[in-house]
Each structure stands twice: as C-alpha cells, then as structure tokens.
N, C-alpha and C positions, 0 to 999 in steps of 0.2 A: 582580541574580538570581544566586544560587549556581550553580554549574556541577554539581551533583550533587543527588541527592535523598536525604533522610535518612528514617529510619522514620516513619512515618505520614503520608508526603505523597508522591502518586504523582502523574506526568505521564499526561495525557491521550495515549495512542499508540493505537497500535491496530491489530491485525489485528480490529478490533471493528467491526461496523456495525448498521444499523439497529433501531430502537425503534419500533414504530409501534402505532396500533390498527386500524381499518381498512385494506387488505383482508384483512389474514393473520390477524385474531385469530380468525376462526371455522374457518381452515383445518385439517384434522387431520394430526397428526404421521403420516410414512411409518413402515410397521410392519416391525420391530419397535422399539418406541419404551421404554425403559427411564427411569424418571423417578430422576434422579441423588440429588435432595435427601431427606432424612430428614424424617419428619413434616410431611408438604408440607401435610396439611389440619390441623395443630395436634390431632390428636386422642389423641396419647399423653399418658399421664397425667404431671403434673408437680408436684413437690412445691411449686416457687415459680412463681406465675404470670407472674413475670418472667423465668424462665429456663425456658422450654419446650424439650424434649430437640431437640438441632440446630441452635437459633437463638438467636442473641443481639443485645443491643442495640449499634448502632454507637459506637464511641468518640466521644466531643464530643455527642453527642445532647443535646438540652434536658433531656430526661426519659426515663425507663425503657419499653421497649415491655412490653405483658404481655398473656397470654391474656383473652379475654373470652368470657362464655357467650351474650353479646348480640347477635343479629342476624347469626349468620354466614351465609357464604354458602351451605355446604353441611355438614352434620353438627353437631356440637355446639359447635364453637369456632372461633374466628378470632382473629388478632392484632390489637391495638389499638397504633396508631402515634401518638403524641402528636404536636403541632405542632414543628417543628425537631429530628425524630428521625427514626431510622431503623431498619431491622432487617435482620440478614443471617444467610448461612450458606455455608461454605466447603466444597467437595469437593475433598478432598485428592490424588487421583490420579485423572485422567480423560485418555483418549487423544488425539492431536492429531485435528483434524477440526471442522468447524462446528456449533456447538451452538446450541440454541432455548430459550428458558426464557419461561414465563407466570406471569400471577398474575390474582387477582381482586383489584380494589380499590373500596372506597366512600368517598367522601369527603365530610366535612360543608361543603365548598365546592368551587365551580369553582377549580381551580389548576393547578398544574404539579407533577409528582413528578420526582425524581429516581431512575432505573434504572440501577445500575453495574454491571457485568460486569469482573472483572479476572483475571488470573494476577498473586498477590500476588509471587511470585518474580520475574517477568518483566513488571513494568507498563509496562516503554518498546515491548514488542512485543505485548502483548495487555491492554489497556484500554480500555475505554468509558463514556462519562459521556453519560445521554441524559435528558434532559426531556421528559415525557410528558404532555400536557393532558387531565385526565379532568373530567367533569361533577359536579354537584352532586348528592348522595343518591342515587344508583342504582349498582348494581355494574357494573363495567366489566372486561372484560377485556383486558389489556395483554401486548404480547409484545416479545421481546429478541433478537438474532442476534448472536453472535460467531463467529470465529474463532480456533483455538490452532495455530500452526504446528509444535508438538512437545508431547510428552505433559508434562502438567502438573498444577497446581490450577486451579481457578475458585471465585470468591468473588461471590455475587449481594448485592446492597444494594439497599433500596427504602425511602423514604421522603423527607425533607429534611435536607441538608446543614449543617454549621455554618457560619457566616459567611465564617470563613477559608477553609475547605475549598473554598466556592464562589468567593470571590475567586480563589484559587490555580487554579482549572480554568477560568474565565470564564464559569460559569455565573449567570445574572441571577437567576434565579426562587427564591424564599423559601417553603417549604412553612409556610403560615402557618394552617392548620387541620388538625385530626386526621383519619385514616382509620383503616379496615378493612382488613385483607388476608386472604386466604383462598387456598388450593387453588394451590400453587405447583407448577411443572414446571420440570425442566431437564433435556431431553435431547439426545443427539447424534442430529444429522439423517442419516437414512440414505436413500439412493436407492430411490425404489420397486422396483426390480428390480435385479440385476446385469447387467453387459454378458453377453450370450451370443453365441456363434460359430457359424455355419453355414454350411457349404460345398455349394455344387451345381456340376453341370456342365453346360452348354448346349451342344447340339450345333451351331448356327447361329452366326454373329458377332451381337453386339449391339449396335444402335446406340445404344438408349436403354433403359436399363434398365426394366422393368415387371413389378412383382410378380404381375401377374395371369398372367404366361406361368411360373409356378413348377413347375405341373402337368407341364409339359415338359421339366423341368431334373430331373437325376437326384441326390439328395441323396449325398453324400460322407462317408463316417464313418471311413474306415481312417486312419491315421497317415501312410501314404505311398500317393499316388495320382497315377498319370499322366495328365495331361489331355489327350485326344484332342481335346474340344472346347473351350470357352470357360469357365476359371473365372469363380464368382461368387461371393461372399462378404457376410455380413453379421456386423458385430462391434457389438453396442450399437446405437447412433445412426448408425453409420456402415456404409455399403453401396459395394459395387463389382463392377467386371468389368475384366478383362483384355484388352487387344489383342495378339494372338499376332503382328500383322503389324510391330509396331514395340517392342513389351514393355513399353508404356504401361498404367498402370492408372487408370481412371475413377473417381472418388470422387464418392458423392451420400450425402446424410444422409437418412435413413428415419424416418418419424410415420407408423405403420401402414402402409397402401397407398401414402401421399405420397411422391414420391422427389423431391429437389431435385439438381441437379449442382453440384458443390462445386470441382470441379478435376480437371485430369489430371495425374498425376506420370509425367514421362518422362524416359527416362534420355537423356543425349547423351555421344557419338552413339545414335542409336537401335539396337536390337536388331532384327535381321533374322532370318525364320524361326526363332521363338523355340519352346522347348520348356517346359512348365511340369509343374510336379509339387506335390503336398501334402507335407510335413514336418512331424516335432514334436520338439521339444526340450526337456525337463523339461514346464513347463504352459505352453510357448509353440507356436503351431500358425502356420505360413506355409507360402506359396505361393512356390516358388522359380522363377525364371525364367531359363533359360540361352540365351545366342546360340545361332546355327548352327554358328559352329565353336567353340564352349565356353569361348572366351577370357574372354569377358564375361558377370557373370551377375549377379543379385541375389536376397535374400530380402525377402519384404515379409511381415514378423511382424503377425498379427492379434491384439490383444490388449486388451479393455476399451475397445473405442471407438477405438483408437489402431492406427495404420499405422506400422510401425518399417521402416526400409529399411537393409539391409545390403549394400553392393555388393563385387564384384571387379572389377577391372578396368574400371570406368565413374568417370570423372573427376569426372562431374557430373550432377544432376538438375534438372530445373526443374517447379516445380508452375504449371501454366498454367491460364488460363481462369477465376482466382478472384476475379475482380471485386471488388478490396478498394479502399475509398474512402477509408480512412486506414491508416496502418502504424504499430504502435508496438513500442519497444524498450523493454522493462519495465526499471525501476529500483528496487529497494527502497532505494538509498542514492542520495538525491538527488531526481531527477524522472525521470518518462518521457521519452524522446524520439519525439515526433510526428510521422511522415511525412507530408504533404500533396501529392497529385498535381498540384496546379494551380502549387506552387513549380517543377516540374519540366517547364515548359511546350516546352522546346527540347531535351529529350535524351530517348531512349527507355530509358537505363538507369540506375539509380542504386545505385551501390555502398554497402553499410551496414558499418558496423563487427561484427567477428565475436564479438555478445556471448553467443551459444548459443542465444539463443531469441528468438522474434519473434510477434506478436501481430497479424492482419490482420482489420478490422472490415469485413465482408463488406455489399456493396450490398444494400440491402432492409432494413436494421436487425435482420435476424432470426439471424444468423450470425456466429460468430467462428472465424477460423481460428488455430491456434496450432502452430509450428513450431519443433523443438529439435533441436539438433546436437551432437555428441560433443565437439567439441574447438574451440578458440579459433583456431586455424589453418586452418579451413574457410573460404574466402570466401564471401560471401553478396551478393546484388543483388536488385534489384525491377526489373521490366519494366514499362512503361505503354503504354499506347493510348488513343485516342479524345481529345476537343478539349473545351475549355470545361468547361461541366458533366458530360461524359461521361467526361472524362478519369478512367481508373483505373489502379491497379496492377494489372496481369493476370496478373503470374506472381513467382513468388521461385525464384531459383536458389541451389543449395547445392553446393558443391563436396564430394566422397565420396572423395577421394583420400587423405584423412586420418582418416576416420570415417563413420558413418552417420548418420541423422537418423530424425526421428519428424513426423508430422501427424497433427493432429485437429481435428474441427469440433465447435464448441456451437451447438447451435439452440435459440431462443426467440424467439417475437414480442417485441420492443423490446428485445434483449439489449444494443443500445448504441444512444446518442440523439446528434444532432447539435443544439443549441439556438442561432439565430443571437442573437447579444447585441444590445441595443438600447440607443441612446445616452439613451434618456429614462429609464431604468432607473438612473441615477446617482443614489445617496444613497436611494434608496428599497429595501424588502423587497417583491419581486417573485415571484409564485408562478407558475412555468412550467407547461405543459399535462403535461409527462412526469412518469408515476409508476412507481415499480419494479415491474416485473414479476414479481419475486421477491426475496428478502431477500439480501444481498450486502453485501459491502464495497465501495459504488460509489466511482469517483472523478471528478472534474468537473477537466476538463483545458481550460486556454484560454491565451493570449498575455497577460502581464502587461504594461502599460505605463500609465504615467500620462499618456500622451496627447502628449507633448513629445519631443523629440531624446532620444537614449540617453543617461545619464549613469551614472557610477559609484555614486552614491548612491541609484540608484531602479533597481528590477527594470525589465529590457528583454529579457524571454524568457518561454518556455512552464512552466508549473508543473500538476503534477498534484497535485489535492488530495483527501484522502480527506474525502468528503461527512461533514458533522456531524451531530449529531442534538440541536442545541441553539442557539437563537439567542444568539451571543456576541460579546464583544469582545477583541481581543488587543494586547499592545503589541511593536512591533517584528516581528521573525522574518520571515516572508514579505515584509511591507513597511514601510515607516518608520512611526514615532509609531502613535498609536492608530488601531485599525481595526476594522471588523467582519467576521468572518471571511466569506468568500463565498458558499458553499454549504452548508446544512443542509436535513435532513428535518423537517417538522411533520408529526407522523403520516404519514400515506402522502403528502401532499403533498412538493414539490420547490420549495423557495424560495431564490432570489440575491439578494447583495448588493453592489453595487460603488461605489466612491467614487474621489475624485480621483488618489489614489495607484495604482488598478489599473481604469482606465475599460473599460466594456463595449463591448469593440469586437470584431470577426471573431466566430468561432462558439467555444461551448463544446463539447466531446466529455464525454459521460457514459459509462462501460463499468466492469466488473469483472476482477479477475484470480485472485482467491483462492477456495477453495472456498464454493458458495453453497448455500443452501436450495433447490435446483433439481434435477431430473434431469439433471445435464448434467457433463460433466468441465471444470472450470475450466483455464485456462492453467498456473496453479501445479502442479496436479495432474497435467497432461500431462507438466510438466518434470520432476516428481518421478518418476513411471513410466516415462520414457524414458530418464533419464540416471541414476538412483538417487537415493534420498533424501539422502544423503551428499553427494554432488556437487551437488544440487539445492540444498541447505542452504548451502552454500558462495556459490553464485552469489546466493541470494536475499539471505543474510545479513541477517535481522531484526534481530541483536544490533547492527548497525553505529547503530540509533538510538537505542541507550542514551548517556543523557547523560554526558559528560564528567564523570569524577571528580577532583576536587582533592585536594591533600593538606594536610589541615590539622593542627594541634595544638592546637586549642581543643575544649573537651567537644564528644561527638557529640549535639547537640542543635539543634532548628530554629531557635534564636536566633541560632547561630551559624553558620548556613548560610544568609543572606540577602545580596541584592546590596550592592553598595557603598552605593547611595542609602538603601536601606532600614536598614542598618547605622549609617549616619551618622545617621538621622532618630532611631533609637533611641538613640544618644548623646546627642543634644540634648535627650532628657526622662529620662534616667538620674537614678537617686536618688545622694544623696552617698553613701550606705552601701555602694552597690553598686560605685561608682567603682574601687576597688582590687582588685575581683574580675571581675564582668560587664564592666566598663568595658574593662579590660587586655584582657580577651578579645577584647572586639569591635574593639578597636584591632589587635589581633594578626590577628584574621580579616580585617580591611582590607587588611593588605599580601600575607597569604596567598592571598587571593583574587585581586588583581591579579597577584601572580606567578603565580598557576596561568593566569589568561587570557592572559598575556604569553606562556606556553609554546605556546599554543595559535596564537598570532599568527607564533611563531618556525616552526612545523609549517607552516603557509601558505606563510610566506617559503622555507622549505628546498623545500617541493614545486614554488613558481614557479619557483625555480633549476635545479631538474632538469629540469622541462618546456622551461624557456628553452633550456638545454644542450641537449635532445634535438632542439628546433628547428633550433637552430642546426648541429647536425651534419646534419640533411636537408637543409639547404638546399645543404650542400656536396655530399652524396652524391648529392641529385635537384634540381639546380637549377630544373627545368621546373615543380617545384611552388612555386616562391618567392613567387606571388601568393597562394595558400592559406595557405604557411606565414606569410607577414607579417601576414595578418589575424588568426592564431592568437597570434602573437607581439605585437600591439598590446594583445590582451586582458591579457596576461601584463605588458609594461611599464607599461599602466595601473593594474594591481594593486600592482606593486613600488613604484610613485611615492607610493602612498599611504600606506606604512609611516611615513615620516619624523616624522610628528604624534606617534605614539606611541613611537618609540624617542627623540625628543627630550627624553624624561622618564626617565631611566635608574631602574632598581628599586632600586639603592642611594638616590637620593631618596627613591622612596615609602617606603622603609624607615626613613630617617631622619626622615621628617615623623611616621610612625607610633610610631617610638620615642619623640618628643618629647610625642606624644598620652599615650602611657602614664605618662609622669613626672609631667603635669599631673594626669591622672586620679589618679593615687596621692597626690597633695597633698589631693584631694577637698573643695573649697571649693564649699559649696553646691549645691543639685541643677541637672541640667542640663549640657550641656556644650558650649561653640563651639568648634568646630575652628578656624575663623578661617583663618590663612594655612597651616594644617598640612591644610586640607583636600585630600582627594586623589580627589574625585570626578572631576575633568576627567579627569586621565589613564584612570582607570577606565571612563569612558565612552566616551572614545575607542578604548579597545581593544575594549568590547563591539561597538560601531558598526562596526569594521573588521572584525572575526569575522565579523557578518551579511552585510557587503557582499563579503568574502573569497569566502564560502560561493556568493553569486548569482555572483560573477566566475567561479569553478571550473564552475559548472552551466552560464553562459553558453558559457565556454569549450568543454566537452564537447558541447553543443548544437551550436555553430558548427561543430566539427571534424565531427562525424556528419552532418549537414545538407547541408555543402557537399561532400560527396565525388564527386558526380555520376557519372561512369562510370570512375572513377580506381581502381584497385586499390591503387597506391599511398596514396592520400588515405586509404583505409579502412584501411590498416595504421596510418598515422597517427592517425587517429581514434581505433583500438581503444587505442593506447598512451595517449591522453588519457583516453580512458574509464577505463581502468585506474588510471590517476594520480587522476582525480579521486575515484572509489569510495575510494582508501586514504586520501586526506586529509579526505575529507567524514566518515568514521566517528567516532561518539561524539564530536558537536559539543557547544559551548556552548549554553546557553538561548537565545541570541538567533539561532541559526541555524537557517534553513529546514530541514527534513527530511520524509521522508516518513512523518509521524505526525500525529494531531490531539493539540494539544500547546497549552494554555493554561495562562498563569500570570500573578500579580500584578506589578505594574510595581516 
C-alpha cells in the first residue's frame, strides 16, 4: 500500500464516533441547535431533479440520486438514492466541537447503509465511516456523531459506496437496494446550560457539604471579599469548600441536591491558620488562600467546572482520596498508557512521566478525573492504598515549583467501563452488556498478546483502539496478517472480536477523552481550557496521524499510488500498448515507493541510536538505575538487530531491477508482464513489516519505561525522555504502522 493519500481516497481516521439507531434517535438536541445543512428537506425548487440545491451525487456512484415527489417522510419531496449510490452535502466552515447528524431513511430491503462524516481537508484527523442496519419498508431515523478538533469543513454522505471505496476502507456491506432519505440535520452539540459560578460564606466549619444548609450561608457577590467564615463554591458540576485549618480544598460533584466527594486538594506542606478572600481578574474568579506567615499562598481559580491552582512558595499539592481504579496517560500519538493498581502491590507510590495531563477512572464507573499541569518539568506521582480488589490509586501529587495545575471531574453513569475478557470469545463476534451512555469517540483498551512468549514479530503490549462503527477486516497494522478489528458498535450494542493473534485475556477498559454529546467537560476540553488551545494542540498533535507522504515523479493518479504488491499485480495484466507509458510509470513507482519506505526505516534507526546513546549516558551518571536501563536497552537492541535483512538489499540494487523492467516494458512484446528475477516484492515486504514492528517496539519501549518507574524520580525523567522520543518518531507513519486512528485499507 502506498504511504500517502491522493485525491478521492481517504483513510478512516478520526476524531469521529458513534452512529446508531436507539437509544439516541429520539433524543432532542440541546438548545439552541441551528441546522447547518441547506435544503435539508429537499423542498427548495430545483431545475434538475438530479441536482437539488445543496446536494450532489457522490462520485463513483452507480447512478444519479434525484428528487422524488412520492412517499416523502415530511413535506412534498425526498431524495431517491439508487442501489450502490450515495448523496452528500458539504458545509464549508464550521467551528471546532462535537457534531450530531440525523436523517430519516426508508429502504426497499433490510440492509446496511454507509453514513460518512469527514473534514475533507484533514481526513487523517476527522473521518468516520459507519454502517447502519435499517429495516425494510419503514421510515427510520439514524444519527451520527463526530468531533472536529479545529475549525474546518464537514461533508456528510449517505448511501452505498463503490466496491473500491468499500474495500479500501474495510467495509463489507453493499447497499444492493434503493432507498429514500429525507429531513437531514447537522448541528453542533451544545450543553444544556453554561457552567455558572456561585460563592457563599458559611459561619461554621463544614465536615460534609450539604446543599440543604444553603439558607444559612451568605451569598458573596463582590469581587473582593475576605472570608471570616468558610468559603463554599459551585462552578458548574464542581462544588467545594475550604478547610481553613490546613488550606485544603474539598471537591465534590453536584447533581441537583446530590453531592459526591471526589477528592481533597492539599498543599504540601499544609498551610496553617490561613486567611481567605475572593478575587477577580478579567473573566476569572478565584479564592486566594494565604498562610499565617504570608510567605505561602495559592489561588484556586474557579471557571466552567474547573479548578486551577496557582501557588507561591508551595512546592507540591496532593489530590487525595480520589479513589481511582485506573490511571491513563493519554496520547494521540501511538497509544495511551494505562496504570493498574494491582501492578504495584509492593509500593505505595508510583512516579509517572510528566506528560502534562492525566485521567483517572474513578471507583464506581460514574466519574473521571482530569488533571493538567503547566510544565513538563513538574514532577507527578500516584499514591496507592488498599489490598487485592480494593487496591486503588488514592492520590495524585503534582509539583508546583515551576507552574500551576488544574483539576476537574466529569460525572455520568457508565462513563467508563471494565469488561473482563473471556477465553471462549476467541474467533467469535460477542455482544457485551455495556452500551454507550452518550455519544462520544469511545476507546477500547486492552493488553494485546497472541498468548505465547513475547516476540518482536507479534504485539505484546497495551493498545488503545478507537471503537469502530462497522464490522471489518484489516491487513497488518496493529496485528500481523488478516484480522478482524476487535471493537465495533452495532447500533447501540457493543461487539468484540478476538483472534489468536490478539487473544482475549485480562480486562478491556472502555473510556473517552474528547468532547462528547453529554453535559460534561471532557478531558481534552479541560486540557484546552487550562493550558490554552495552542499549547494543548501541540500536546495533542492530531496531525501526527497523517499518513507519511512519499515523493513521486509519476503522475498524480491513484494507479501510481499503490503498494508494491498491487503495482506488480497491475503490471502482470498490462496491455501491450500501455507498456511504454503506464508500464514505465508503474516500474518507476516501484522504486520510488521502496525508496520512501526505506527513509522511514532510516528514521527509526536514527531514533534507536539516539535513545541507546542516552541510555548509555544514564548508566554512567546513574549506575543505580542499571537494571531499569538494561531492560529498556534490550528492547532497543532487539529492534536494531532486525534491520539487517532490509539493508542486505541496497537501494541501488532495487533501482537497477526497476530500470531493467522499464527497458523490457519499452520493448512491449505482448500483453502482461512477468517481473521474474526482477521482482522487488521481497525487499518491499521486508521494509513494510519492519516499519510495523518498529512502531510496536517504540510503543512497548515507551510503555515499559513509564510503567516501571516505581517511586524513582530519576526513572520518571528517563521515561519522559523516552515518551518524547517515541512521539517524535511515531509521527506521520506508513500505512502499515498502528496509530491512534480508525484506519482500514486494501491489501
């Protein structure tokens, strides 16, 4: 497969998720909701029934879509979509955010339809292909959800895609019967109400916050108020109070009159005999807490359900009593890193690399904690308590000597889920009991192993998979050979599929990170609000998932942008009259393609060399870390040893073969072409495989470094270096490399 995408062909990536029927189809959009589509009900006058205003037939459709006055869902007209055809509309300028799309369809047969949403300018970051099952002969409303990480455009397509398109994207269903469609909607999701801020003063200390005591509190409206009593606040879903004895904040999540304790933010060392006052700066309101000697202080800024801490002469804060079952270091380059308390049964503290944000999955499956901090020089660690099934991460410590931090909680029943994987699920599609509580780009995370001993050729690490929206097969990428993608949504149901190359062992976690169709603040939105959108965008780095572009001299056509095997197959069937033109271009492409992938192999090699040099220096400077460093070095050594097969065939040898091919093609004797001894598929395949396995080696290296820090701050610094190096080399991969996206392609 080629390593970049040319016009008309897009890979399935995405900040896009969930297409379903029930339970979402009857839910009203939050107000206000402006329909962004033109002529959504096909009632505008059209000179040509095949060209209704705002709409067009998708390229490569089997037939033209056209207006019909027969059997509309509402009004006078609907759009008739022939079999294996599709209709689409583009909206050129939309804001970043979460989007919901709906339409009504009536099919002549029970079948699956393709519902596609994309930002055509950035398909690697905003693209979703979903197949939706609809019944025969009845109007059915379907719904889709997507997220744009930045301002851009959206194109909505509905119907049946061409065979090449479906093969390219891994979709299996063919829309073999016509249908009608009507009453489309595309709206940007808006929360039901903006987060509000309220401040009160209670006269007596508060052990447990209770809204029924509000009548005894004094409402604080002025910009600057000294609290003689106890400050109490509510900012959206987040509420809290302050202990004047040690200067700590007790945080709750509020749902009507129901309050749940989520954690205590404690300065370290504790502040004694504090004074508190409210302050205002621009559009921010905060509570300033000052120690008795006035040398140590911090301000808790309260905005949109987020608490941001800015400290003076306070080296560290701890978020205690937060009862986290799992901890996530999110990464949109590669894979998330998941911390499990059971892994650390013999230590009370685990240092984590300072990646600047962290997500905790709270006990009870109804809450997620997001913390972000200003600088990657701020140390962070997790504290543990309890035993066996009750062992949890009960605290997150963040150094504040070089910056502040922010914390927020998102609450919703079923906001995250743990699914124990069963061995008898192997090779079967299995529907699990968890259903999506709201629409989001859900992730499925589990430890991938073929069940045997670890090997370079097979995955043996955790992966975070965006849950797909169709049953599909794929070649290579996360696993070897042909495989079925492990997670997909079938309507509102969640279905899993495992094979020998990724056996169902352990637990799968399901969670989300990006803006969702729910009245809560997602982890990504917390990061953006606390660090600013530009700094957050650099950390998120969605464009890292863009497929690597190769440099070709061949014409900019899809036939010259195919992998070596596909190009060789095309040459084997080429007509005599095309040999001197198309054939020569195809042979030229073979070399240029292999040359481009060789550059990717070189890039990995340079990165491994740099990491190995760094590890060697650390052994000299920190000999006590040798066992930890040796484990990381062993992964690098294994990867470096695998390059010999690729470099055994120099590029000049490949070029000599393709040049010889061109001479034979120019002679043009008969149809077809047999490469024979000039075949270059073997060196090409070796490179493709090595890129995929190098990618996995880098992921395993980053995970091993991060998960094995224990209580050592020095190891956490090494892990942060490995994290940064892995993100740098994993950017813009080839098509065979796993990455944080839904992406399927033809072999």
